[in-house]
N, CA, C and O atoms as a GROMACS GRO file, in nm:
protein
  624
    1MET      N    1   8.885  12.518   8.347
    1MET     CA    2   8.962  12.465   8.457
    1MET      C    3   8.865  12.406   8.560
    1MET      O    4   8.765  12.469   8.596
    2GLN      N    5   8.896  12.287   8.607
    2GLN     CA    6   8.814  12.226   8.710
    2GLN      C    7   8.857  12.274   8.847
    2GLN      O    8   8.974  12.306   8.870
    3THR      N    9   8.762  12.281   8.937
    3THR     CA   10   8.794  12.316   9.074
    3THR      C   11   8.773  12.193   9.161
    3THR      O   12   8.713  12.094   9.119
    4HIS      N   13   8.824  12.202   9.282
    4HIS     CA   14   8.811  12.089   9.373
    4HIS      C   15   8.669  12.081   9.427
    4HIS      O   16   8.596  12.181   9.428
    5GLY      N   17   8.631  11.963   9.472
    5GLY     CA   18   8.505  11.945   9.543
    5GLY      C   19   8.535  11.935   9.690
    5GLY      O   20   8.639  11.881   9.729
    6TYR      N   21   8.447  11.985   9.774
    6TYR     CA   22   8.469  11.984   9.918
    6TYR      C   23   8.342  11.931   9.982
    6TYR      O   24   8.238  11.996   9.974
    7ARG      N   25   8.349  11.816  10.044
    7ARG     CA   26   8.232  11.753  10.103
    7ARG      C   27   8.260  11.715  10.247
    7ARG      O   28   8.371  11.674  10.282
    8HIS      N   29   8.159  11.731  10.332
    8HIS     CA   30   8.172  11.694  10.472
    8HIS      C   31   8.122  11.550  10.489
    8HIS      O   32   8.008  11.519  10.454
    9VAL      N   33   8.208  11.464  10.541
    9VAL     CA   34   8.171  11.325  10.565
    9VAL      C   35   8.183  11.303  10.715
    9VAL      O   36   8.292  11.310  10.771
   10GLU      N   37   8.071  11.277  10.778
   10GLU     CA   38   8.079  11.254  10.922
   10GLU      C   39   8.028  11.115  10.952
   10GLU      O   40   8.109  11.022  10.960
   11TRP      N   41   7.903  11.096  10.970
   11TRP     CA   42   7.852  10.965  11.013
   11TRP      C   43   7.775  10.895  10.901
   11TRP      O   44   7.704  10.798  10.928
   12CYS      N   45   7.786  10.940  10.779
   12CYS     CA   46   7.708  10.881  10.670
   12CYS      C   47   7.796  10.855  10.548
   12CYS      O   48   7.759  10.889  10.436
   13ALA      N   49   7.912  10.796  10.569
   13ALA     CA   50   8.008  10.777  10.460
   13ALA      C   51   7.952  10.694  10.346
   13ALA      O   52   7.980  10.723  10.230
   14GLY      N   53   7.874  10.590  10.377
   14GLY     CA   54   7.816  10.507  10.271
   14GLY      C   55   7.724  10.585  10.181
   14GLY      O   56   7.730  10.572  10.059
   15ALA      N   57   7.638  10.667  10.240
   15ALA     CA   58   7.546  10.749  10.160
   15ALA      C   59   7.623  10.853  10.080
   15ALA      O   60   7.589  10.880   9.965
   16ILE      N   61   7.726  10.912  10.140
   16ILE     CA   62   7.808  11.011  10.068
   16ILE      C   63   7.876  10.945   9.948
   16ILE      O   64   7.883  11.003   9.840
   17LEU      N   65   7.928  10.824   9.968
   17LEU     CA   66   7.992  10.752   9.858
   17LEU      C   67   7.895  10.734   9.742
   17LEU      O   68   7.931  10.758   9.627
   18GLU      N   69   7.772  10.694   9.770
   18GLU     CA   70   7.672  10.676   9.664
   18GLU      C   71   7.642  10.806   9.593
   18GLU      O   72   7.632  10.808   9.470
   19VAL      N   73   7.629  10.915   9.666
   19VAL     CA   74   7.600  11.046   9.605
   19VAL      C   75   7.717  11.089   9.516
   19VAL      O   76   7.695  11.136   9.405
   20LEU      N   77   7.839  11.073   9.565
   20LEU     CA   78   7.955  11.113   9.485
   20LEU      C   79   7.968  11.030   9.358
   20LEU      O   80   8.002  11.082   9.252
   21GLN      N   81   7.941  10.900   9.368
   21GLN     CA   82   7.945  10.815   9.249
   21GLN      C   83   7.838  10.856   9.149
   21GLN      O   84   7.862  10.858   9.028
   22ARG      N   85   7.721  10.891   9.198
   22ARG     CA   86   7.612  10.934   9.111
   22ARG      C   87   7.646  11.070   9.047
   22ARG      O   88   7.619  11.092   8.929
   23GLU      N   89   7.704  11.162   9.127
   23GLU     CA   90   7.732  11.296   9.078
   23GLU      C   91   7.851  11.300   8.983
   23GLU      O   92   7.848  11.372   8.883
   24PHE      N   93   7.957  11.225   9.014
   24PHE     CA   94   8.082  11.235   8.937
   24PHE      C   95   8.115  11.110   8.858
   24PHE      O   96   8.215  11.108   8.786
   25GLY      N   97   8.035  11.005   8.869
   25GLY     CA   98   8.064  10.881   8.798
   25GLY      C   99   8.168  10.799   8.873
   25GLY      O  100   8.228  10.845   8.969
   26LYS      N  101   8.187  10.678   8.827
   26LYS     CA  102   8.279  10.585   8.894
   26LYS      C  103   8.424  10.631   8.888
   26LYS      O  104   8.506  10.586   8.968
   27SER      N  105   8.457  10.720   8.793
   27SER     CA  106   8.596  10.765   8.780
   27SER      C  107   8.626  10.888   8.866
   27SER      O  108   8.741  10.930   8.873
   28GLY      N  109   8.525  10.944   8.932
   28GLY     CA  110   8.550  11.052   9.025
   28GLY      C  111   8.565  11.189   8.962
   28GLY      O  112   8.514  11.215   8.853
   29HIS      N  113   8.635  11.275   9.033
   29HIS     CA  114   8.647  11.415   8.997
   29HIS      C  115   8.793  11.458   9.012
   29HIS      O  116   8.856  11.432   9.114
   30LEU      N  117   8.845  11.523   8.910
   30LEU     CA  118   8.981  11.576   8.918
   30LEU      C  119   8.975  11.727   8.930
   30LEU      O  120   8.891  11.789   8.864
   31PRO      N  121   9.059  11.789   9.009
   31PRO     CA  122   9.179  11.736   9.070
   31PRO      C  123   9.155  11.653   9.195
   31PRO      O  124   9.248  11.591   9.246
   32GLY      N  125   9.033  11.651   9.247
   32GLY     CA  126   9.005  11.568   9.363
   32GLY      C  127   8.889  11.622   9.444
   32GLY      O  128   8.847  11.736   9.426
   33LEU      N  129   8.840  11.539   9.532
   33LEU     CA  130   8.734  11.574   9.625
   33LEU      C  131   8.793  11.567   9.766
   33LEU      O  132   8.864  11.472   9.798
   34VAL      N  133   8.764  11.665   9.849
   34VAL     CA  134   8.813  11.666   9.986
   34VAL      C  135   8.700  11.617  10.077
   34VAL      O  136   8.592  11.676  10.080
   35LEU      N  137   8.727  11.512  10.149
   35LEU     CA  138   8.632  11.460  10.247
   35LEU      C  139   8.667  11.525  10.381
   35LEU      O  140   8.756  11.480  10.453
   36HIS      N  141   8.594  11.630  10.411
   36HIS     CA  142   8.618  11.714  10.529
   36HIS      C  143   8.596  11.635  10.657
   36HIS      O  144   8.492  11.571  10.674
   37SER      N  145   8.693  11.640  10.747
   37SER     CA  146   8.684  11.576  10.878
   37SER      C  147   8.641  11.430  10.863
   37SER      O  148   8.542  11.387  10.923
   38TYR      N  149   8.715  11.355  10.784
   38TYR     CA  150   8.678  11.216  10.753
   38TYR      C  151   8.663  11.133  10.879
   38TYR      O  152   8.755  11.124  10.960
   39CYS      N  153   8.547  11.073  10.893
   39CYS     CA  154   8.517  10.987  11.007
   39CYS      C  155   8.461  10.853  10.960
   39CYS      O  156   8.405  10.778  11.040
   40GLY      N  157   8.478  10.824  10.832
   40GLY     CA  158   8.431  10.696  10.782
   40GLY      C  159   8.524  10.583  10.824
   40GLY      O  160   8.628  10.606  10.886
   41SER      N  161   8.485  10.464  10.790
   41SER     CA  162   8.563  10.347  10.830
   41SER      C  163   8.688  10.333  10.744
   41SER      O  164   8.692  10.382  10.631
   42PRO      N  165   8.789  10.266  10.797
   42PRO     CA  166   8.908  10.237  10.716
   42PRO      C  167   8.873  10.154  10.592
   42PRO      O  168   8.937  10.169  10.487
   43GLU      N  169   8.773  10.068  10.604
   43GLU     CA  170   8.734   9.982  10.493
   43GLU      C  171   8.677  10.060  10.375
   43GLU      O  172   8.682  10.011  10.262
   44MET      N  173   8.625  10.179  10.398
   44MET     CA  174   8.566  10.258  10.290
   44MET      C  175   8.669  10.342  10.215
   44MET      O  176   8.638  10.398  10.110
   45VAL      N  177   8.789  10.351  10.268
   45VAL     CA  178   8.891  10.437  10.208
   45VAL      C  179   8.916  10.401  10.061
   45VAL      O  180   8.921  10.490   9.977
   46ALA      N  181   8.930  10.275  10.030
   46ALA     CA  182   8.962  10.232   9.892
   46ALA      C  183   8.856  10.280   9.793
   46ALA      O  184   8.890  10.324   9.683
   47ALA      N  185   8.729  10.272   9.830
   47ALA     CA  186   8.622  10.316   9.740
   47ALA      C  187   8.629  10.466   9.715
   47ALA      O  188   8.606  10.511   9.603
   48PHE      N  189   8.661  10.544   9.819
   48PHE     CA  190   8.675  10.688   9.802
   48PHE      C  191   8.800  10.724   9.721
   48PHE      O  192   8.799  10.822   9.646
   49VAL      N  193   8.906  10.647   9.735
   49VAL     CA  194   9.029  10.672   9.658
   49VAL      C  195   8.999  10.662   9.508
   49VAL      O  196   9.052  10.740   9.429
   50LYS      N  197   8.916  10.567   9.469
   50LYS     CA  198   8.880  10.550   9.327
   50LYS      C  199   8.812  10.674   9.270
   50LYS      O  200   8.815  10.696   9.150
   51LEU      N  201   8.752  10.754   9.356
   51LEU     CA  202   8.685  10.877   9.313
   51LEU      C  203   8.777  10.998   9.321
   51LEU      O  204   8.732  11.112   9.308
   52HIS      N  205   8.905  10.974   9.344
   52HIS     CA  206   9.006  11.080   9.357
   52HIS      C  207   8.984  11.164   9.483
   52HIS      O  208   9.008  11.285   9.482
   53CYS      N  209   8.940  11.100   9.591
   53CYS     CA  210   8.916  11.172   9.715
   53CYS      C  211   9.044  11.189   9.797
   53CYS      O  212   9.134  11.106   9.794
   54TYR      N  213   9.047  11.300   9.867
   54TYR     CA  214   9.149  11.329   9.968
   54TYR      C  215   9.081  11.320  10.103
   54TYR      O  216   8.963  11.353  10.115
   55PHE      N  217   9.152  11.277  10.204
   55PHE     CA  218   9.097  11.254  10.336
   55PHE      C  219   9.154  11.357  10.433
   55PHE      O  220   9.273  11.354  10.464
   56SER      N  221   9.069  11.446  10.480
   56SER     CA  222   9.112  11.547  10.575
   56SER      C  223   9.074  11.501  10.715
   56SER      O  224   8.956  11.477  10.743
   57PHE      N  225   9.174  11.488  10.802
   57PHE     CA  226   9.152  11.437  10.936
   57PHE      C  227   9.166  11.549  11.038
   57PHE      O  228   9.251  11.637  11.026
   58SER      N  229   9.081  11.543  11.140
   58SER     CA  230   9.079  11.644  11.245
   58SER      C  231   9.122  11.580  11.377
   58SER      O  232   9.178  11.470  11.380
   59ALA      N  233   9.094  11.649  11.485
   59ALA     CA  234   9.134  11.604  11.619
   59ALA      C  235   9.068  11.473  11.660
   59ALA      O  236   9.108  11.414  11.760
   60SER      N  237   8.969  11.428  11.587
   60SER     CA  238   8.905  11.302  11.624
   60SER      C  239   9.003  11.185  11.620
   60SER      O  240   8.980  11.083  11.685
   61ILE      N  241   9.113  11.199  11.544
   61ILE     CA  242   9.214  11.091  11.541
   61ILE      C  243   9.282  11.074  11.676
   61ILE      O  244   9.342  10.970  11.702
   62LEU      N  245   9.274  11.176  11.763
   62LEU     CA  246   9.333  11.169  11.896
   62LEU      C  247   9.245  11.094  11.995
   62LEU      O  248   9.294  11.047  12.098
   63ARG      N  249   9.117  11.082  11.965
   63ARG     CA  250   9.021  11.023  12.059
   63ARG      C  251   8.962  10.891  12.015
   63ARG      O  252   8.932  10.806  12.099
   64PHE      N  253   8.945  10.873  11.885
   64PHE     CA  254   8.871  10.757  11.837
   64PHE      C  255   8.963  10.664  11.756
   64PHE      O  256   9.012  10.703  11.651
   65PRO      N  257   8.985  10.544  11.805
   65PRO     CA  258   9.073  10.450  11.734
   65PRO      C  259   9.030  10.424  11.590
   65PRO      O  260   9.115  10.406  11.503
   66LYS      N  261   8.899  10.423  11.562
   66LYS     CA  262   8.851  10.402  11.426
   66LYS      C  263   8.900  10.513  11.333
   66LYS      O  264   8.934  10.486  11.218
   67HIS      N  265   8.904  10.636  11.382
   67HIS     CA  266   8.947  10.747  11.298
   67HIS      C  267   9.098  10.742  11.275
   67HIS      O  268   9.146  10.772  11.166
   68ALA      N  269   9.173  10.703  11.378
   68ALA     CA  270   9.318  10.686  11.360
   68ALA      C  271   9.346  10.571  11.263
   68ALA      O  272   9.441  10.578  11.186
   69ALA      N  273   9.265  10.466  11.267
   69ALA     CA  274   9.281  10.355  11.174
   69ALA      C  275   9.251  10.400  11.030
   69ALA      O  276   9.319  10.356  10.937
   70ALA      N  277   9.152  10.486  11.012
   70ALA     CA  278   9.123  10.539  10.879
   70ALA      C  279   9.238  10.624  10.828
   70ALA      O  280   9.272  10.619  10.710
   71LEU      N  281   9.298  10.702  10.917
   71LEU     CA  282   9.417  10.780  10.881
   71LEU      C  283   9.527  10.687  10.829
   71LEU      O  284   9.588  10.715  10.726
   72ARG      N  285   9.551  10.578  10.900
   72ARG     CA  286   9.655  10.483  10.857
   72ARG      C  287   9.619  10.414  10.726
   72ARG      O  288   9.707  10.376  10.650
   73ALA      N  289   9.489  10.396  10.699
   73ALA     CA  290   9.444  10.328  10.577
   73ALA      C  291   9.452  10.417  10.454
   73ALA      O  292   9.463  10.368  10.341
   74ALA      N  293   9.445  10.547  10.474
   74ALA     CA  294   9.445  10.640  10.361
   74ALA      C  295   9.584  10.647  10.298
   74ALA      O  296   9.684  10.649  10.369
   75PRO      N  297   9.590  10.651  10.165
   75PRO     CA  298   9.720  10.666  10.100
   75PRO      C  299   9.785  10.799  10.140
   75PRO      O  300   9.716  10.900  10.155
   76ARG      N  301   9.913  10.798  10.158
   76ARG     CA  302   9.982  10.920  10.202
   76ARG      C  303   9.962  11.036  10.105
   76ARG      O  304   9.957  11.152  10.147
   77ASP      N  305   9.950  11.006   9.977
   77ASP     CA  306   9.933  11.114   9.880
   77ASP      C  307   9.790  11.168   9.876
   77ASP      O  308   9.756  11.248   9.789
   78ARG      N  309   9.707  11.125   9.971
   78ARG     CA  310   9.569  11.175   9.981
   78ARG      C  311   9.538  11.231  10.120
   78ARG      O  312   9.422  11.260  10.149
   79LEU      N  313   9.638  11.247  10.205
   79LEU     CA  314   9.616  11.294  10.342
   79LEU      C  315   9.615  11.446  10.351
   79LEU      O  316   9.696  11.514  10.288
   80LEU      N  317   9.522  11.497  10.431
   80LEU     CA  318   9.516  11.637  10.469
   80LEU      C  319   9.483  11.643  10.617
   80LEU      O  320   9.429  11.547  10.673
   81LEU      N  321   9.516  11.754  10.681
   81LEU     CA  322   9.483  11.774  10.822
   81LEU      C  323   9.406  11.904  10.839
   81LEU      O  324   9.421  11.997  10.759
   82GLU      N  325   9.324  11.910  10.943
   82GLU     CA  326   9.244  12.029  10.971
   82GLU      C  327   9.210  12.031  11.119
   82GLU      O  328   9.226  11.931  11.188
   83THR      N  329   9.161  12.144  11.166
   83THR     CA  330   9.114  12.152  11.304
   83THR      C  331   8.965  12.123  11.315
   83THR      O  332   8.919  12.083  11.422
   84ASP      N  333   8.890  12.143  11.209
   84ASP     CA  334   8.744  12.139  11.210
   84ASP      C  335   8.690  12.243  11.308
   84ASP      O  336   8.587  12.221  11.373
   85SER      N  337   8.760  12.355  11.318
   85SER     CA  338   8.719  12.463  11.405
   85SER      C  339   8.582  12.515  11.363
   85SER      O  340   8.559  12.534  11.243
   86PRO      N  341   8.491  12.539  11.452
   86PRO     CA  342   8.506  12.542  11.598
   86PRO      C  343   8.476  12.409  11.666
   86PRO      O  344   8.478  12.401  11.789
   87ASP      N  345   8.447  12.304  11.589
   87ASP     CA  346   8.415  12.175  11.648
   87ASP      C  347   8.542  12.095  11.679
   87ASP      O  348   8.652  12.134  11.640
   88GLN      N  349   8.525  11.984  11.748
   88GLN     CA  350   8.628  11.883  11.773
   88GLN      C  351   8.756  11.939  11.836
   88GLN      O  352   8.865  11.924  11.780
   89LEU      N  353   8.742  12.003  11.949
   89LEU     CA  354   8.857  12.051  12.024
   89LEU      C  355   8.948  11.932  12.055
   89LEU      O  356   8.899  11.831  12.106
   90PRO      N  357   9.078  11.941  12.027
   90PRO     CA  358   9.167  11.827  12.052
   90PRO      C  359   9.168  11.786  12.199
   90PRO      O  360   9.190  11.869  12.288
   91GLN      N  361   9.145  11.658  12.224
   91GLN     CA  362   9.149  11.602  12.358
   91GLN      C  363   9.213  11.465  12.353
   91GLN      O  364   9.203  11.395  12.252
   92LEU      N  365   9.276  11.428  12.460
   92LEU     CA  366   9.329  11.293  12.472
   92LEU      C  367   9.223  11.205  12.538
   92LEU      O  368   9.148  11.253  12.623
   93PRO      N  369   9.215  11.078  12.501
   93PRO     CA  370   9.108  10.994  12.552
   93PRO      C  371   9.117  10.963  12.701
   93PRO      O  372   9.014  10.944  12.766
   94ASP      N  373   9.237  10.958  12.757
   94ASP     CA  374   9.250  10.912  12.895
   94ASP      C  375   9.226  11.020  12.999
   94ASP      O  376   9.168  10.992  13.104
   95ASN      N  377   9.270  11.141  12.974
   95ASN     CA  378   9.258  11.243  13.079
   95ASN      C  379   9.186  11.370  13.035
   95ASN      O  380   9.167  11.460  13.116
   96GLY      N  381   9.146  11.378  12.909
   96GLY     CA  382   9.072  11.492  12.862
   96GLY      C  383   9.152  11.620  12.849
   96GLY      O  384   9.094  11.725  12.819
   97LEU      N  385   9.282  11.616  12.871
   97LEU     CA  386   9.362  11.737  12.859
   97LEU      C  387   9.364  11.784  12.714
   97LEU      O  388   9.391  11.705  12.623
   98VAL      N  389   9.338  11.908  12.695
   98VAL     CA  390   9.340  11.962  12.560
   98VAL      C  391   9.484  11.974  12.514
   98VAL      O  392   9.569  12.031  12.583
   99CYS      N  393   9.511  11.918  12.397
   99CYS     CA  394   9.642  11.930  12.334
   99CYS      C  395   9.755  11.884  12.425
   99CYS      O  396   9.864  11.942  12.422
  100GLY      N  397   9.732  11.783  12.505
  100GLY     CA  398   9.831  11.734  12.598
  100GLY      C  399   9.954  11.676  12.531
  100GLY      O  400  10.056  11.658  12.597
  101ILE      N  401   9.946  11.647  12.400
  101ILE     CA  402  10.061  11.589  12.332
  101ILE      C  403  10.150  11.694  12.269
  101ILE      O  404  10.256  11.660  12.215
  102CYS      N  405  10.111  11.820  12.277
  102CYS     CA  406  10.189  11.921  12.208
  102CYS      C  407  10.206  12.043  12.297
  102CYS      O  408  10.115  12.125  12.311
  103ALA      N  409  10.322  12.056  12.358
  103ALA     CA  410  10.347  12.164  12.452
  103ALA      C  411  10.348  12.301  12.387
  103ALA      O  412  10.330  12.402  12.456
  104ALA      N  413  10.368  12.308  12.257
  104ALA     CA  414  10.378  12.437  12.189
  104ALA      C  415  10.242  12.501  12.162
  104ALA      O  416  10.236  12.616  12.119
  105VAL      N  417  10.135  12.429  12.188
  105VAL     CA  418  10.002  12.480  12.158
  105VAL      C  419   9.957  12.576  12.267
  105VAL      O  420   9.979  12.549  12.385
  106PRO      N  421   9.896  12.688  12.229
  106PRO     CA  422   9.852  12.786  12.329
  106PRO      C  423   9.739  12.732  12.417
  106PRO      O  424   9.679  12.629  12.387
  107GLN      N  425   9.712  12.803  12.523
  107GLN     CA  426   9.602  12.766  12.612
  107GLN      C  427   9.469  12.784  12.541
  107GLN      O  428   9.456  12.865  12.449
  108VAL      N  429   9.372  12.707  12.584
  108VAL     CA  430   9.239  12.713  12.525
  108VAL      C  431   9.170  12.842  12.568
  108VAL      O  432   9.172  12.881  12.685
  109ARG      N  433   9.110  12.908  12.471
  109ARG     CA  434   9.030  13.027  12.499
  109ARG      C  435   8.885  12.984  12.514
  109ARG      O  436   8.844  12.884  12.456
  110ASN      N  437   8.808  13.059  12.590
  110ASN     CA  438   8.667  13.029  12.612
  110ASN      C  439   8.581  13.146  12.571
  110ASN      O  440   8.624  13.262  12.573
  111ASP      N  441   8.458  13.114  12.532
  111ASP     CA  442   8.358  13.217  12.513
  111ASP      C  443   8.240  13.182  12.604
  111ASP      O  444   8.255  13.099  12.694
  112ASP      N  445   8.125  13.241  12.581
  112ASP     CA  446   8.009  13.215  12.666
  112ASP      C  447   7.962  13.071  12.661
  112ASP      O  448   7.896  13.024  12.754
  113GLU      N  449   7.995  12.999  12.554
  113GLU     CA  450   7.950  12.861  12.538
  113GLU      C  451   8.056  12.758  12.575
  113GLU      O  452   8.030  12.638  12.568
  114GLY      N  453   8.174  12.802  12.615
  114GLY     CA  454   8.277  12.707  12.656
  114GLY      C  455   8.404  12.721  12.574
  114GLY      O  456   8.432  12.826  12.516
  115ALA      N  457   8.483  12.612  12.571
  115ALA     CA  458   8.613  12.611  12.506
  115ALA      C  459   8.599  12.629  12.355
  115ALA      O  460   8.506  12.578  12.292
  116LEU      N  461   8.694  12.702  12.298
  116LEU     CA  462   8.695  12.729  12.154
  116LEU      C  463   8.805  12.649  12.086
  116LEU      O  464   8.919  12.648  12.132
  117ASN      N  465   8.771  12.584  11.978
  117ASN     CA  466   8.871  12.522  11.892
  117ASN      C  467   8.916  12.630  11.794
  117ASN      O  468   8.837  12.718  11.758
  118GLU      N  469   9.041  12.624  11.752
  118GLU     CA  470   9.092  12.725  11.660
  118GLU      C  471   9.212  12.669  11.583
  118GLU      O  472   9.269  12.567  11.623
  119PRO      N  473   9.250  12.733  11.474
  119PRO     CA  474   9.361  12.684  11.393
  119PRO      C  475   9.492  12.668  11.470
  119PRO      O  476   9.578  12.591  11.428
  120ALA      N  477   9.510  12.738  11.581
  120ALA     CA  478   9.634  12.726  11.660
  120ALA      C  479   9.654  12.584  11.714
  120ALA      O  480   9.765  12.551  11.757
  121PHE      N  481   9.551  12.502  11.712
  121PHE     CA  482   9.563  12.365  11.762
  121PHE      C  483   9.608  12.266  11.654
  121PHE      O  484   9.622  12.147  11.683
  122LEU      N  485   9.631  12.313  11.534
  122LEU     CA  486   9.675  12.222  11.428
  122LEU      C  487   9.804  12.148  11.463
  122LEU      O  488   9.817  12.032  11.424
  123PRO      N  489   9.899  12.208  11.534
  123PRO     CA  490  10.018  12.131  11.573
  123PRO      C  491   9.987  12.006  11.655
  123PRO      O  492  10.057  11.906  11.642
  124ALA      N  493   9.884  12.010  11.737
  124ALA     CA  494   9.846  11.891  11.814
  124ALA      C  495   9.794  11.781  11.724
  124ALA      O  496   9.822  11.664  11.745
  125ILE      N  497   9.717  11.819  11.623
  125ILE     CA  498   9.664  11.722  11.528
  125ILE      C  499   9.778  11.666  11.444
  125ILE      O  500   9.781  11.546  11.415
  126LEU      N  501   9.870  11.751  11.404
  126LEU     CA  502   9.989  11.707  11.330
  126LEU      C  503  10.069  11.606  11.413
  126LEU      O  504  10.110  11.502  11.362
  127ALA      N  505  10.091  11.637  11.541
  127ALA     CA  506  10.166  11.546  11.628
  127ALA      C  507  10.092  11.414  11.645
  127ALA      O  508  10.154  11.308  11.645
  128GLY      N  509   9.960  11.419  11.658
  128GLY     CA  510   9.881  11.297  11.670
  128GLY      C  511   9.885  11.214  11.544
  128GLY      O  512   9.893  11.091  11.550
  129ALA      N  513   9.880  11.279  11.428
  129ALA     CA  514   9.887  11.207  11.301
  129ALA      C  515  10.024  11.141  11.285
  129ALA      O  516  10.034  11.027  11.241
  130ALA      N  517  10.129  11.214  11.320
  130ALA     CA  518  10.264  11.158  11.311
  130ALA      C  519  10.277  11.035  11.400
  130ALA      O  520  10.335  10.935  11.359
  131ALA      N  521  10.224  11.042  11.521
  131ALA     CA  522  10.230  10.927  11.612
  131ALA      C  523  10.151  10.809  11.556
  131ALA      O  524  10.197  10.695  11.563
  132ALA      N  525  10.033  10.836  11.502
  132ALA     CA  526   9.950  10.728  11.447
  132ALA      C  527  10.015  10.663  11.326
  132ALA      O  528  10.002  10.542  11.304
  133LEU      N  529  10.087  10.743  11.247
  133LEU     CA  530  10.152  10.691  11.126
  133LEU      C  531  10.294  10.642  11.152
  133LEU      O  532  10.356  10.581  11.064
  134ASP      N  533  10.344  10.667  11.271
  134ASP     CA  534  10.479  10.628  11.311
  134ASP      C  535  10.585  10.688  11.219
  134ASP      O  536  10.680  10.622  11.176
  135ILE      N  537  10.566  10.817  11.189
  135ILE     CA  538  10.664  10.894  11.113
  135ILE      C  539  10.680  11.030  11.181
  135ILE      O  540  10.604  11.062  11.273
  136SER      N  541  10.774  11.109  11.138
  136SER     CA  542  10.798  11.237  11.202
  136SER      C  543  10.690  11.339  11.166
  136SER      O  544  10.626  11.330  11.061
  137ALA      N  545  10.671  11.435  11.255
  137ALA     CA  546  10.577  11.544  11.228
  137ALA      C  547  10.620  11.623  11.105
  137ALA      O  548  10.536  11.671  11.029
  138GLU      N  549  10.752  11.636  11.085
  138GLU     CA  550  10.802  11.709  10.968
  138GLU      C  551  10.762  11.638  10.839
  138GLU      O  552  10.727  11.702  10.740
  139GLU      N  553  10.769  11.505  10.840
  139GLU     CA  554  10.730  11.429  10.721
  139GLU      C  555  10.580  11.442  10.694
  139GLU      O  556  10.539  11.460  10.579
  140VAL      N  557  10.499  11.434  10.798
  140VAL     CA  558  10.354  11.451  10.780
  140VAL      C  559  10.326  11.592  10.726
  140VAL      O  560  10.245  11.607  10.634
  141ALA      N  561  10.390  11.693  10.783
  141ALA     CA  562  10.368  11.830  10.737
  141ALA      C  563  10.403  11.846  10.590
  141ALA      O  564  10.330  11.912  10.516
  142ALA      N  565  10.514  11.788  10.547
  142ALA     CA  566  10.553  11.796  10.406
  142ALA      C  567  10.451  11.727  10.316
  142ALA      O  568  10.416  11.778  10.210
  143VAL      N  569  10.405  11.611  10.358
  143VAL     CA  570  10.307  11.535  10.279
  143VAL      C  571  10.177  11.612  10.265
  143VAL      O  572  10.126  11.628  10.154
  144VAL      N  573  10.121  11.660  10.377
  144VAL     CA  574   9.992  11.728  10.368
  144VAL      C  575  10.003  11.863  10.298
  144VAL      O  576   9.906  11.907  10.235
  145THR      N  577  10.117  11.928  10.308
  145THR     CA  578  10.138  12.054  10.235
  145THR      C  579  10.135  12.028  10.084
  145THR      O  580  10.067  12.100  10.010
  146GLU      N  581  10.208  11.928  10.040
  146GLU     CA  582  10.209  11.895   9.897
  146GLU      C  583  10.070  11.852   9.850
  146GLU      O  584  10.027  11.891   9.741
  147ASN      N  585  10.000  11.774   9.930
  147ASN     CA  586   9.865  11.730   9.892
  147ASN      C  587   9.770  11.848   9.881
  147ASN      O  588   9.689  11.854   9.789
  148ALA      N  589   9.778  11.942   9.975
  148ALA     CA  590   9.692  12.061   9.969
  148ALA      C  591   9.722  12.142   9.843
  148ALA      O  592   9.630  12.191   9.776
  149ARG      N  593   9.849  12.156   9.810
  149ARG     CA  594   9.884  12.229   9.687
  149ARG      C  595   9.822  12.161   9.565
  149ARG      O  596   9.771  12.228   9.475
  150ARG      N  597   9.828  12.030   9.564
  150ARG     CA  598   9.778  11.956   9.447
  150ARG      C  599   9.625  11.965   9.437
  150ARG      O  600   9.572  11.999   9.331
  151VAL      N  601   9.554  11.936   9.544
  151VAL     CA  602   9.409  11.930   9.535
  151VAL      C  603   9.345  12.068   9.524
  151VAL      O  604   9.241  12.082   9.459
  152PHE      N  605   9.405  12.170   9.586
  152PHE     CA  606   9.347  12.303   9.580
  152PHE      C  607   9.410  12.388   9.470
  152PHE      O  608   9.381  12.507   9.458
  153LEU      N  609   9.496  12.326   9.388
  153LEU     CA  610   9.557  12.391   9.273
  153LEU      C  611   9.642  12.513   9.311
  153LEU      O  612   9.644  12.613   9.240
  154PHE      N  613   9.711  12.503   9.426
  154PHE     CA  614   9.801  12.609   9.468
  154PHE      C  615   9.934  12.595   9.394
  154PHE      O  616   9.978  12.484   9.365
  155GLU      N  617   9.995  12.706   9.363
  155GLU     CA  618  10.129  12.705   9.303
  155GLU      C  619  10.231  12.664   9.408
  155GLU      O  620  10.217  12.699   9.525
  156SER      N  621  10.332  12.591   9.368
  156SER     CA  622  10.438  12.551   9.462
  156SER      C  623  10.530  12.667   9.491
  156SER      O  624  10.625  12.653   9.568
   0.00000   0.00000   0.00000
């Protein structure tokens, strides 16, 4: 049985693409490769799709238009969401309010180093993804749930 691949793609998507092609060949890896906290360009999405990649998006879609554009470029059947905890605390670009788009999210907790990101902020990322895709949060949740089941080989 094959297992999924999990790779972090941050600021070196071109180099990661070359490594994945070398490691898995031009046909990629099944059931799929997860590109953790995808921050590559929208233009690179098609090349990663050929390798059976899934695109996991974090709170960066709330702040960086390029990341929201990559979210829109990714096929719906390859979308995943994550918090990238403890990094990338959800913030809005204009006022810096944490999770300002989602009233149901708890208050930010702090430690000695400052604000903590945590899985409880996933609803804010879900709401941001829904807004970027112009579909309901319920539809995004259903899509990413099914995609996670498929790529991580979870039973339905």
